[in-house]
MARGU-382412 format. One record per residue: residue in three letters; x, y, z of N, C-alpha, C in turn. Coordinates in steps of 0.2 Angstrom, whole numbers, plus 5000, padded with zeros to 4 digits. Atoms other than C-alpha are relative to their C-alpha. Example, Ala and Ser with C-alpha at 12.3 -4.5 7.8 and 13.67 -1.06 7.14 Angstrom:
2
ALA500449945000506249785039500450065000
SER499649944999506849955036499650055003
END
This chain:
460
MET500750005000492843955183499749935004
GLU500250054997491843845194499449954996
PRO500550035004490843705186499450005002
ALA500750004998489043685186499949955005
ALA500250064994488243595201499749954996
THR500350065003487743415198499350015000
GLU500650014999486043375194499849935001
GLN500250074999486143195197499849985008
ARG500350014994485043125211500049925001
TRP500250064999484842955219499349984997
GLY500650025003483542855210499549975005
HIS500350024995482942785226500050035007
ARG499949964994482542855243500449975005
TYR499550034995483642725252500749984997
ALA499450025004484942715238500650035003
PHE499549974996486042845248500349955006
LEU500050054994485942725264500449954998
LEU499750065003486342585253500750004998
ALA499450005004487742645244500650025006
ALA499449984995488642725259500149955005
THR499850074996488442555269500449974996
ALA499650055004489142465254500750035000
SER499349975000490642595254500349985007
ALA499850024993490742545274500149935000
VAL500050084998490442365274500349974995
GLY499650035004491742305263500649965003
LEU499550034996493442245266500350035006
GLY500049974994493642365279499849975006
ASN500350034995492542265289500449925000
ILE499850075000492942085284500749984999
TRP499250025002494742095279500350045006
LYS499549964995495542235290499850025007
PHE500249994993494442255306500249945004
PRO499950064996494742075312500850005002
TYR499350014998496642085309500350065005
VAL499749954996496942255317499849995007
LEU500250024993495842195332500549965004
GLY499550054998497042055333500650025002
GLU499349974999498542155333500150045005
ASN500049944995498042285346499549975006
GLY500150034994497442165360499249985001
GLY500650035000495542125356499550055003
GLY500549974998494242195368500250075002
ALA499849934999495142355373500050054995
PHE500149975006495342405357499350014997
LEU500750005002493642365353499650065003
LEU500349944996492942485366500250074997
VAL499749935003494042625359499850014994
TYR500349995006493442595342499350025000
LEU500849974999491542605347500050065002
ALA500049934998491942755356500150064994
ALA499849965005492742835341499450004994
ILE500550005006491342785329499450055003
ALA500449964997490142865342500150075000
ALA499749934997491043025348500150034993
ILE499649975006491943055331499749994993
GLY500250035007491342945317499350044996
VAL500749975002489543005316499950065000
PRO500049935002489743185319500350024994
VAL499749985006491043195306499749974994
MET500450015006489943095294499550054998
MET500549945001488543215296500250064997
ALA499849945003489643365292500249984994
GLU499750025008490443285277499550004995
VAL500650005004488743235270499750084998
MET500349945001488143405273500450054996
ILE499649965004489643495264499849974993
GLY500250025008489243385248499350024998
ARG500749985002487343415248499950075000
ARG500049935000487543605252500450034993
GLY499649985006488943615238499749964994
ARG500350045007488143495224500649994996
HIS499650015005489843475217500449925003
SER499550054997491343335218500450045007
PRO500049984993492143355235500550075001
GLY499749944999493443495232499650064999
TYR500449955002492243615223499450015005
ALA500549994996490843575235500250035006
ALA499749974993491943635251500150074997
ARG499849945002492443785240499450045000
ARG500549965001490743825237499750025006
VAL500249994994490143805254500450065004
ALA499649954998491643915260499850084998
ARG500349945003491044055248499450025004
GLU500749984998489244045254500150035007
THR499949994993489844065273500450065001
GLY499449945000491144215268500749975003
ALA499350024998492644105273500550004995
ARG499450005005494244085264499949944995
GLU500150055006494243985248500549945002
ALA499550054998495743885256499649955004
TRP500350064997494543775266499749954995
GLN500250065005494143675250500649945000
VAL499550054999495643585255499749935004
VAL500350054997494443475265499749954996
GLY500250065006493843395249500549984996
TRP499450035004495443385240500449965004
LEU499650044996496343315255499649915000
GLY500250065001495043185254500049954995
LEU499750045005495243135238500649984999
ALA499450025000496943115239500249945005
SER500050064995496842995254499649944997
ALA500450065003495442895245500549964995
PHE499750025006496642885230500649955003
LEU499450044997498142805241499749945002
ILE500250074998496942685249499849954995
MET500250055005496242625233500649974997
SER499450045003498042585227500249955004
PHE499750064998498342455240499349965001
TYR500650045000496342405241499949964995
VAL500150055006496342335224500449945000
VAL499750065001497642215227499849965005
ILE500450044995496742155243499549974996
ALA500650025003495242135232500149954994
GLY499650045004496442045219500149935003
TRP500050054996496741925232499449955001
SER500650025000494941895235499949964994
LEU500250045007494641845217500549934998
ALA499650065001496241735216499849945005
TYR500250054996495541635230499349964999
VAL500650035003493941595222500249944997
GLY499750065004494941495210500349955005
LYS499750064996495941405223499549975005
ALA500450044996494441365234499649964996
ALA500450045005493441305219500449944997
SER499650055003494941195213500149955006
GLY499950054995494941115230500850005004
GLN499349994997496741175236499950005007
PHE500049994993496041205253499849935004
ALA500250064997495241035256500449965004
GLY499650054995495940935270500750045001
ALA499449984998497341055272500050035007
ASP499949994993498141105289500250075000
ALA499849934999498641275295500650034996
ASP499349995003500441265289499950004990
GLN500250005007499741215271499650064997
VAL500549955002498441355270500650065000
ALA499649954999499841475275500550004994
ALA499650025005501041405262499750034993
ILE500349985005499741445249499950074999
PHE500049935001499541625253500650034999
ALA499449985000501341645255500350004992
SER499850015008501641575237499750054995
MET500349945004500341705230500250065001
THR499749934999501041845238500750014998
ALA499350015003502841795232500050014993
ASN500050005008502241795214499750064997
PRO500249935003502141975206499649984994
GLY500450015007501341905190499349985003
GLU500750024998499841825199499750065003
MET500449944998499441975209500050054995
ILE500149945005499642095196499449984995
LEU500450035004498541985185499250015004
TRP500649994996497141985199499950085002
THR500149934998497442165204499650044993
SER500349985006497042205185499349984999
VAL500850025000495342105185499650045005
ALA500349964994494842195201499950074998
VAL500049935003495242365193499550014994
ILE500449995007494342335176499449985003
GLY500750024998492842255185499650065003
ALA500349944996492642405197499750064994
PHE500149935004492842545184499549994994
VAL500650005005491742465171499250005004
ILE500649984996490342465184499850075000
VAL500149934999490642645188499850034993
GLY500249975006490642675169499350004997
PHE500750005001488842635168499650075003
GLY500549944998488342785177499849995008
LEU500350014993487542825195499649955001
ARG500550034999486042745193500049924997
ARG499950085004486342595180500749975002
GLY499450044998488042565188500150005007
LEU499850004992488442615206499449975003
GLU500650024996486642605212499749935000
ARG500350075003486042445203500549955003
GLY499550044997487742365209499949985007
VAL500050014993487642395227499349965003
ARG500650024998485742345227500149945000
ILE500150075001486142175221500649965005
LEU499350034995487942145231499850005007
MET500049994992487542205248499649945003
PRO500450064997486142065252500349954999
LEU499750065001487141935245500649995005
LEU499450004994488741985256499749995006
LEU500150014993487741995272499849935001
LEU500150064999486941825269500649945001
LEU499450045000488541735266500450005006
LEU499749994994489341825280499749975007
LEU500450034995488041755292500049934999
VAL499950085001488141575286500849985002
THR499350004998490141595288500050005008
THR499949994993489941645305499749945005
LEU500250074997488841505310500549945000
ILE499650055000490041385303500650015004
SER499449984996491541465312499849995007
LEU500250014993490541455329500149925001
ALA500150075000490341265325500649975001
VAL499450035001492041225320500650025004
GLY499449984996493141335331499850015008
ASP500050004993493341385349499750085002
PRO500449944999491941525352500250035007
SER499849954993492341555371500750035001
LYS499549954999494041605369500050064995
ALA500149945005493641715354499550055003
PHE500549954997492241805364500550025006
ALA499549974994493541825379500450054996
PHE499649955003494741905367499650054997
MET500349945002493542015359499650045004
PHE500449964995492442065373500250015008
ARG499949984994493442065388500650045000
PRO499549945001494542225388500649985004
ASP499450004997496342215393500450064998
PHE499649935001497042395394500650015001
SER499349985000498742355397500249984993
ALA499850015006498842295379499850064996
LEU500249955004498242465374500550075000
ASP499549954998499442615371499750054994
MET500249965004499342775361499949994991
GLY500050025006499742705344499449954998
ALA500650045001498342585346499350045000
VAL500449964999497242725350499950044994
LEU500049975006497642815333499749954995
ILE500350055005497342645324499349995001
ALA500750014999495642635332499650054996
ILE500249955004495342805326500050004993
GLY499950015006495942775309499649944998
GLN500550065004494942615307499350035000
ALA500749975000493442705312499950044994
PHE500049965008493742825297500049974995
PHE500050055006494242695285499449964999
THR500650045000492742585289499450044998
LEU500649965002491442725288500250044994
THR499849965006492442795273499950085001
LEU499949934999492642965282500550034997
ALA499549955003493543115275500449964994
ALA499850035007493843015258499750024994
GLY500449975006492743115249499349984997
VAL500550045002491542975246499350035002
LEU500749984997490143035258499950074998
MET500349935003490343215251499849994993
MET500250015007490143155234499349975000
PHE500750035000488543045239499550065002
GLY500449954998487843195248499950064995
ALA500149955006487943295232499449984996
TYR500650035003486643165226499450005003
LEU500650024995485543165241499550075000
PRO500649955000483843255240500050055006
SER499949954996483643405250499549975007
ASP500550034995482143315260500349945004
SER499850054996483143175266500450025006
SER499749994993483843155284500749995000
ILE499250015000485643175285500249965007
ALA499850034993485643125304499749925000
ARG500350075001484542965301500449964996
THR499550045005485642915287500649985003
ALA499350004997487342935296499949955005
VAL500050054995486642845311499949934997
GLY500150075003485942695301500649974997
VAL499450025002487542685291500549985005
ALA499650024995488642675307499849945004
LEU500150064996487642555316500049934996
ALA499950055005487542445300500849975000
ASP499250015000489442455299500349965005
THR499850034993489842425317499849935002
LEU500350085000488742265316500349964997
ILE499650055006489542195301500749995002
ALA499350004999491242235308500149955005
ILE500050044994490842145325499849924997
ILE500150075002490041995316500649984996
ALA499450035003491641985305500549975005
GLY499650014994492641975320499849935002
ILE500350064997491541835326500149944996
ALA499750055005491841735310500649994999
ILE499250015001493641745311500349975007
PHE499650014995494241735329499949935003
PRO500150074998493341565334500549954997
VAL499650045004494441485320500750015002
VAL499349984998495941575325500249965005
PHE499850024994495941515343499849924999
GLY500150065000495241345338500549964995
PHE499450035004496641305325500750025003
GLY499349974997497941385337500450054996
LEU499749955004498341535325500150065004
ASP499849944996499041695330499550054997
PRO500549955003497641835330500450064998
ALA499749955002498941965327500449984993
GLU499750025006499441875310500150064996
GLY500049945004499142045301499649994993
PRO500350005006498542065283499749954998
GLY500250065003498441885278499549965005
LEU500450064996497341825293499449984997
MET500650045003495741815283500149954995
PHE500050055005496541725270500549945003
GLN499650064997497341595281499449965005
THR500450024994495941575294499349974997
LEU500750035003494241545283500149954997
PRO499850055004495041425272500049935005
LEU499950054995495341315287499349985003
SER500750024996493541325295499649984993
LEU500450025004492741315278500149944997
SER499750065002493741165273499849955005
ALA500250054994493241075290499249985000
VAL500750015000491441055286499849964994
PRO500250035006490440955273499850054995
ALA500149955005490341035256500450065001
GLY499649954998491841135262500250044994
VAL499849965006492441175244499550054997
LEU500549965003490841235239499850075004
LEU500149934995490641355255500650044999
ALA499549965000492341415253500050044994
THR499949965006492241465235499450055001
LEU500449944999490641555239500150055005
PHE499649964996491441635253500450054995
PHE499549965003492741705243499750044994
VAL500549955005491441765229499850065004
MET500349944997490741865243500450055002
LEU499649944998492241935249500250054994
SER499949965006492641985231499450064999
VAL500549965000490942055231500050055005
ALA499949954993491342165248500650044996
GLY499549965003492842225238499850044995
PHE500349975005491942275223499450055002
SER500449954997490542365233500450065002
THR499749954997491842465241500450044995
MET499749975005492842495226499650054995
ILE500449975005491442555215499750075004
THR500349944996490742675229500650065000
ASN499549964999492542745232500250034995
VAL499649965006493042785214499550054997
GLN500449955003491442885211500250064999
ALA499849934999492143045216500550024995
PHE499550005006493643025204499750024994
VAL500449995007492642995189499650065000
HIS500349945000491443125194500450064999
LEU499649945001492743255196500350014992
LEU499949995006493443225180499550014994
GLU500649985004491843235171499850075001
GLU500149934998491543395180500450044997
ARG499549945001493143485177500350004994
LEU499750015007493743415161499549984994
HIS500550015005492043375152500149944996
LEU499950065003492643205149499549954999
ASN500550055001491543055143500049965006
ARG500150034995491142955157500549935001
TRP499650055003492042805149500750015001
VAL499249975000493642905147500250015006
ALA499949974993493542975164500249935005
ALA499850074997493442795172500549974998
SER499450035003494742725161500550045003
GLY499349964995496042865167500049985006
CYS499950034992495642835185500349945000
GLY499750075000495842655183500749994999
VAL499350015002497442665174500550035006
ALA499549984995498242775187500049975007
ILE499950044994497642675202500349945000
TRP499750065001498242515194500750015000
LEU499349975000500042605191500250005008
LEU499949994993499942655210500049935003
SER500250074997499442475215500749965000
LEU499450035001501142415209500449995005
ALA499749994994501942475224499949965006
THR500250054994500942375236500249934998
VAL499950055002501142225225500749975002
PHE499250024998503142225226500150015007
SER499850014992503042255244499949945004
PHE500150084998502342085247500549964996
THR499450055004503542005234500650005003
GLY499449994997504942075244500650044995
ALA499649965003505642185231500450065002
GLY499649964996507042285237499850075000
TRP500249944999506442455232499450025004
ALA500649984997504742435240500149985008
GLN499850024994505642385256500250065005
LEU499849944994505842515272500249995005
GLU500050014992506442545289499950075002
TRP500249934998505542705294499649985006
SER500550004995504642755309499650064998
ILE500449955002503142855305499450015004
LEU500549994995502042935319499849945003
GLY500250054996502042795331500049934997
ARG500050065002502342645319500549994996
GLU499550015005503742565311499749964995
VAL500350035006503442525293500649974997
THR499550045003504442395283500050004992
ASN500050005008503842415265499550074999
VAL500449955004502842535254499350005002
PHE500750014998501142455257499950035008
GLU500149974993501342485277500050085001
LEU499849924999501942665274499350044996
VAL500549965002500442705263499349985004
GLU500750014996499142615273500150045006
HIS499849974994499842695288499850085000
LEU500049935002499942875281499250014998
SER500649985003498242865272499449995005
ILE500550014995497142775286500150035007
ASN499949984993497942825302500250075001
VAL499749925000498643005297499550034997
LEU500349955004497743075283499250005001
LEU500650004999496043015286499750055007
PRO500149964995495943075303500350085000
LEU499849935001496843235299499450044995
GLY500449985005495543255285499350025005
GLY500650014995494143225299500150065004
LEU499949954996494843345310499950084996
LEU500149945005494843485296499250014999
ILE500749985002493043455292499650025006
ALA500449984994492443455310500150075001
VAL499949954999493343615312499650064995
PHE500449975006492643685295499350015002
VAL500750014999490843635299499850035007
GLY500249984993490943665318500150085002
TRP499749944998491843825319500050064995
VAL499949955006491943915301499350004997
ILE500750005002490143865294499650045004
LYS500549964996488843995299499449945004
PRO500550044996487643895312499349994994
ASP500650005003486143945301500049954994
ILE499950055006486843835286500049935003
SER499950064997487243685296499349985003
ARG500750014998485543705305499549984996
GLU500550025005484543705290500249934995
GLU499850055003485543565282499849945004
ILE500050074995485543435297499349995001
ALA500850005000483643475300499849965006
THR500350044995483443395317499750045006
GLY500249964995482643455333500650045003
PRO499649964996483443585344500749975004
VAL499650044996484243465356500549964997
ALA499450045004485043345344500450044996
TYR499549955003485743485334500650025004
HIS499449974996486643565348500449945003
VAL499650064997487243385355500549994994
TRP499650015007487843355336500650055000
ARG499549935002488743535335500549985006
LEU499550004995489543505353500549954999
PHE499450045002490443345348500350014994
LEU499749985006490843405331500650055002
ARG499549964998491643555339500549995005
TYR499550024994492443495354500349945001
VAL499950084999492443305356500549984995
ALA499650025006493043265339500650044998
PRO499349965001494443395336500549995006
LEU499650024994495143365354500249935000
ALA499850074999495143185353500649984993
ILE499450015005496143185336500650045001
ALA499449944997497243335341500449965005
LEU499650044994497743235357500349954997
VAL499650075001498243075349500750034995
PHE499549975003499243175336500650035004
LEU499649964995500143275349500549955004
GLN499650054996500643125359500549964996
LEU499650055005501243015344500550054997
THR499549965002502343165338500450025006
GLY499649984993503043185357499950075001
LEU500149934998502443365358499750015007
ILE500149994993501643325374500249945002
PRO499850064997502043185386499549954999
GLY500550055001501343015384500149954994
ALA499950035006501942965367500349935001
END
């Protein structure tokens, strides 16, 4: 028996835009984007990433929101309802369930990174970074990631905080939270960028970010660029489908999707400008990896007057970025339990929180060097050395693009054009351009990358 359609709606006309942007503009931009840019050669990777946002990200985002609004359910049930309406097989509901599975895996390591941010608030406030050089800052980060007790503590705080906010409901919890958190996050990011430009080496940073070197680009990096586009926009993770279910029928899906993509891309580039001047100014390695954020910013912020205060405020805002994404990403899980099992919202939020916390332990012990969490595998174009790298790669670089491919095929080829035309509600030219990219460009680009990485066609 199918659950009743949700009657919840956003309380403000811009609430969807703000929540979707909050979901996108979080640690995916400020933590992950700079380090994957650094690992994959800079400017050439940035161009591929921007192309992926425009040609794949925006069309798929519009399609995903459309499924949610048409289905008015949590992702799996929304996709099933739309499939029934168009006369297609109910198996297409996999586009919703796969998104939820991907988001669940992502949250399992995301809460750990958010915990790092919380831990760094205390470290910055106590003056641990004041006067520290690059080696000392690196040692502080290494000490934290080698201590499972400290990481479990702060991961637990992050999980509890996020699910408490979600427990208050759509309007009093999620919507109110992002309306407060997002302006604060943007303000401090801009301040940090100005400081970074003043104390670092902006000329080398700009050359690295904006002067493409295509010799540093391979098909593995292309897959990562597409995966990062999906991750930062929270595509194919069930979030946008769930938010679409709350979207009023008279709201423009196209304008909202473009607005979210532009805001997200701008923040990602600003985050890079905030990081790389310090990287090059202090002689650090731009390919440092997941710890890049936690080693560069303490250096830049401790090098200016009132550095302790600024560093503390920044990591407060980095924690805010983590919370903004967590509370938006877990909404679909909690709504599903409410919808299907008729659980009290607080019970549903608690159950989801416990499940994600348990899975997060695999990431915690990946960084501490626990033997069971260490691997030596090659998975679709990437060597993984621990469970964190395995989960990150599979969820972001494989499952999200695969989910996006299925969404593009479902909406572009399976759903009746009359349905998509009614929901997208743009002019005929814009509609046909969107459908062209959704039917051909997005599926072919994603499929080509997968085929090359698996060696089924030359060029892997």
